N, C-alpha and C positions, 0 to 999 in steps of 0.2 A: 574641625574632624581630625586633621592629622595629628594636632598636638594633643588631643585625647587619646588618641592611640598610642601615641608614646609615651605618655602619662601612664598608661595601663599596662604597656610593656616593661617600663619601669618599675612599677609596682611589683609585676611577676618576678622579676628579677630579685627583687628585695625579698619577696616571700620564700622564694625556693632556693634562693642561693646567699640570703642576708647572715648577718649575725645572729647567733642565738642567745638567748637570756642566761643560758647554762653555761657553766665552765666544762672543759672535755672532762675532768674528774667527775663532776655530776653526771655528765652523760653516760660515762663508763658504768659508774653505779646502777644507774636507770637501765642500761644492756644488760649487764649481769642479773638483774633481779628479772627483768623479761626473759632471757633466755632460761633461767632456771624455773620461772613459771611455767613458761612455754613447755619445757620437757615434762615436769610433771603433771600439767594438764593434759597433754597428748597422751602420755602413758595411762594414766588415770581413765580418762574418757573411752580411751581403746579397749583398756581392760572392762569397762562396763558396757561395751557394746558387744565384746566376745561373750560377755556373761551372759546377756540375751540370747546371743547365738545358741550357745552351747544347751542353756536350760530353757526348755520350753513351758517350762510351768510360770515363768516369769513374765510371759508374754500377754500380759493382761491389757485392757485397755488404758487403766493409768499408765501401765510401765511403757506402752507405745509411746505416751507423750514424753516420758521419760528420756526415752530413746531420742527424739526428735530434739530434746534439749542438750543431750549428749552432742548430736551433730552441730548444734549451734558452737557448743564450747570448742569443739575441734576446728571449726571454721574459725574462730578467732585465734585460737594457739597456733595453728597450721599455718595462717595467712597473714593475719595482723600483727603477732609477736615477732616472727622473724624480720620482717619488713623495718618495724620500728626499731628493734635491736640494732640492725644493720645501721640505720640513720644515726642512733646515738653513738655508735661506734664512729662512726664516719664524721660526727658533729654536727650534722646538718641533714635535712631531708634529702636523699640522693637519688629518688625514682622519679623525679620531675614532675609536670603537671599530670600529666595522665596517671602515673603511679599513685600520685596522690589522691585523685578523685575516685580511682578504683579501691584504693585501701579504706579511706574514710566511707565510701558507700558499703564496702563490706562490712565494715564494724558496725556501723549505724543497722544493716540490716540484720546481722545476728542479734545485735542487742535490742532491736525491735521484736524479733522473732521470740526472742527468750522470754519476755515479758508476756507476750501472746500466747505463748504456749503455758506460762505458769498461770494466766487467766485461765486456759482451758483445764488445767488441772483442779484449780478451785471449783469450778463449775462441775466436775466430774466428781468432786468430794460433796459436793451439795447435792447431787443427782443420787448418789450412792446412799449418802446417809439420810437426808430429808426428803428426798422426792423418789422413793424406789418404784413409784407408780409410772414415772416417767422413764427412770434408769433403766428399767427392765426391759423399755422399748428400743433403747439404744442399741445399734448395730455397730459392727465394724464400719461400716460405710458412713454411718453418722459420725463417728470419731474421727475418720479420714476427712470428712468435709470442715470438720470444727479445725483441725490441725490446718488444713490446707489455707481456711480463712487466715489464720495467725500468720503463715507465711507470706501469703498474698499482700497482707496488711504491710509487713515490713519490705516488701519489695517495692511498694508505693512509696511511703516515706521515704525509704532510703534513696530511691532514683530522684525524688525532688529537686534535692541542689544540684543534681546534675545537668537537669533541663534548664534550672533557672530559677526556681523557687529558694532564696537562699543560695549558699555555695559552699564548697569544701576548699580549705586551705590548710597549711601546716599552721601550728599553734606559736605561740612564743618560744618555746624549746627550741622550734625549728626542726624537729627531730620523729615528728608525729604529725598526722594530719587529721582533721574534724571539723564541724560545722564551723565557718569562718565567723566566730562571734565578735571579732575586732571590728567587722564593718556592721556595726548594728544599725542599718539600715531599715526601712518598713517592710521590705522583703525578709529579712532576717528576723525581724520582731515577730511577725505574721507566722512564720513557720515555725519557730520556737513556741509560741503560743499555741498553735495546733497540736504541735508533737506533745507538748506535756499535758494538753487536756486529752487528747486522743489515746496516747500512748503511755499516759503515768497516771494521771489522775484517775480517768475512768477505769482502766485495771484495778487500781488500787481500791476504787469504789467497790466492784465487782467482788474483788477478792475479800474485803472486809464484809460485805453481805453474805457471802457464801460461806465463810468461815465463822462468823458471828451465828449464823442458823445452825451451823453444824455443830458448834460447841453446845448451844441450847438445847439442840436434839440429844446429843451424848448424855448431858446433865439429867435430861427428862428420864432417859432410859436408865440410867443408874439409879436415879432416886425412887424409880417405880420398880426397881427389881426385877425387871422382864426381860433381862437379856437374853435368857435362854428360849423367849418367844420370839425373840426378833432372828428371822431366818438368813442369819450370816455369820462369817467369822469375825467377832467381835474384836478380838486381839489384832488381829491381823488390819483391819479397818483404821485401828486406833493408830497402827505404826504407820501407815500410808498417809493418814491424815497428819500426824505429827511432822513426818518428813515433809509435807507440802507446806506445813505453816511455817517451818524453820527456812524452807528455800525461799519464801516470799519474803520474811523478815531479812534474810541475808542479800537479796536483790534489792530490798528498798535501801539497805545502806549501802549497797556498792553503786546504784546510780543515783543518790540524794546529790553527792558532792557535784556530780555532772549537771544535774537539773540546776543547782544552785548558780554554779558558773553561768549557764545561759540564762536565767533570769537576772543576774547581776548584769551580764552584757548588754540585757535589753532594755533595762529600766535605768542604769546607771552608767560610769563610765568604764567601757572596757580596758582601757590604759590601765586603771586604778588596781585591776586584778592582778593579784601577784603571781609571779612566775612559777613559783613552788604549787600553787593552787591549780594552776593551768595544768601542770603535768600530773599532780596527784590525782584530779578529779577523773580524767580517761583512764588512768591506772588502776583507779577504784572499780571504774565501771567494768573494766576486764576481768576483774580478780575472781567473779563466780565462776570463771572456767575451770579452776583447780579447787574451789571449794565445794562445788556441787557432787562431785564423786564421793567426798568424804562425808557429806549429808546422807548419801542414798546409804552409805554403810553402816554408818552410826545410828541412824533411827529409823532402819529396818532390818529384822531380824531375817526375812529370806534372801536379800542381798548379803547379809553376813554369810551366811550358811553358802550362798552359790560363790563368793569370793575364796572360802575357806576350801572349797571343793576345787576351784580352779588352780589355788596356791599348791594344793597337795596334788593336782594332777590326776584327781580321780575321772575315771571314765564315765562315771555317773554319782551325783551328788543329788539325792532327792531332795527336794524342796517341799516339806511337809505343806499341803493343802489341805484344810478343813474338808470333812467329808459332807458336810452339810452342803445343800444346795444353797449358791451366794445370795445375797439380797438383789443384787444386780448384776447383769452382765461384766460389769466393769472388773470383777474378780476373776472371771473365767479366762482361762488361756484362749486367745483369740485364734479363729481359723476363717478359711476362706468360705 
């Protein structure tokens, strides 16, 4: 027993103070990227939140979900980026075991919350476009409960490695912490498979189903030339839906490398995973924090008008809303 404890302690020293697979120059490059991305992400997502505070017309059910997504981006940019950048400048992880657990858990937490919230966006688009009979019955409380479920799911999966299902540890670069895929035992494999199934395959399946049906419904309305009979602001719905689809695609691009690394570690030799891939995968996963605000502005006319109003420091920028009664509550400003 004493020998086993000593071995475990030596392993901890190697993990948290061992030699990095990267040179200090490479660490400095990564640190520069993280600092730049962190500043851009924080600034852009704070602007998004201020936009919702200033313009009550934007506070629709769909956009309440976007607000929560912005909060996840701010969490990663405000906590994850600084700690990782500081460690890269230092040349190795500098916040010890406890800091590693907190850092990794928060990053996994915000990542899981993001994909859960994107799934909620897809469900909202499906109810709005395809099932208005159900969508009309959705209230602010209904949306809050669904959003809460996405956050609670993220709490569960991010806390499991802390309590013993898999574990968190520095990656081969030594400057960031993540799921300890170098220790591909049964605990790691079962956790990884469960996470990929519940938080990657299942959400993507739901998103595919929702957006496929949305696409079919939109084509049917266009083909029948009956848009005037549809009780909704069609152009606005198209904007929101296109924005949502782009967000899903970009999220898939961002998290696929990380999923590949975890699968490789589960079914292959983790020692053969290139160090460059080990660092690029989590960096890709974090990238959504600064491109999401760009998607909001590029794909949604109302967001662009609001941003212009804020840039011009106007006391009131009228966000045009169709005078028709929306198809569902999701396009109405939410009130208590």
